Each structure stands twice: as structure tokens, then as C-alpha cells.
MARGUBA-539606 format. One record per residue (C-alpha): residue number from 1; x, y, z. Coordinates in steps of 0.05 Angstrom, whole numbers. Each point is the difference from the previous one (the first is absolute). Layout:
BEGIN
NODE_resi_px_py_pz
NODE_NUM_X_Y_Z
...
***
This chain:
BEGIN
NODE_resi_px_py_pz
NODE_1_-4_2_-2
NODE_2_58_50_-23
NODE_3_-23_70_-26
NODE_4_-78_-32_5
NODE_5_-61_53_23
NODE_6_-5_16_80
NODE_7_-39_-39_37
NODE_8_-9_50_55
NODE_9_-68_41_7
NODE_10_9_70_-33
NODE_11_11_60_44
NODE_12_-58_50_1
NODE_13_-12_66_32
NODE_14_-67_36_10
NODE_15_-24_39_-51
NODE_16_1_77_23
NODE_17_-73_17_-12
NODE_18_-44_-68_17
NODE_19_50_-31_39
NODE_20_-7_-67_-54
NODE_21_62_-41_-5
NODE_22_46_17_-55
NODE_23_51_-52_-27
NODE_24_69_32_-6
NODE_25_49_-18_-65
NODE_26_69_-38_24
NODE_27_36_64_-30
NODE_28_6_66_33
NODE_29_-61_34_-11
NODE_30_-49_7_52
NODE_31_-74_-6_-14
NODE_32_-44_47_42
NODE_33_-70_-9_-31
NODE_34_-42_-56_-22
NODE_35_-28_32_-63
NODE_36_14_44_-58
NODE_37_-58_49_31
NODE_38_26_1_59
NODE_39_63_25_-22
NODE_40_-35_56_-37
NODE_41_-39_12_58
NODE_42_65_20_43
NODE_43_25_40_-57
NODE_44_-66_41_0
NODE_45_7_9_74
NODE_46_65_16_-4
NODE_47_-7_58_-52
NODE_48_-67_33_31
NODE_49_50_3_66
NODE_50_59_35_-34
NODE_51_-56_43_-28
NODE_52_-26_23_64
NODE_53_64_14_32
NODE_54_23_48_-51
NODE_55_-60_41_6
***
């Protein structure tokens, strides 16, 4: 069994918005959201916050 698939369970982190478990890739990148809609929602909320801070 050299170089085969790993048998360990996949690492997960909770989604920032809904706390649903999000499987993490094996490499460097961290996924914080369970869907594209939640990533979009985060960008919108961040943009509104930045706009209100600039007023």
C-alpha cells in the first residue's frame, strides 16, 4: 500500500455562516464556507461594512 489513498477521515472545519462541516483540502488552502452562496454573502457583508466605515 504505497502511495495509495489515505484511509484517515477527512479534516473538517465549521462553515463561518451556518456551522455545517466543510471538508478541507489536503494542501495549504483553508475553506471557510460550505457553498459559493455563503462566500458571496461574506463578500457582500464585508463590502457594506467597509462602505459604512468610510462614511
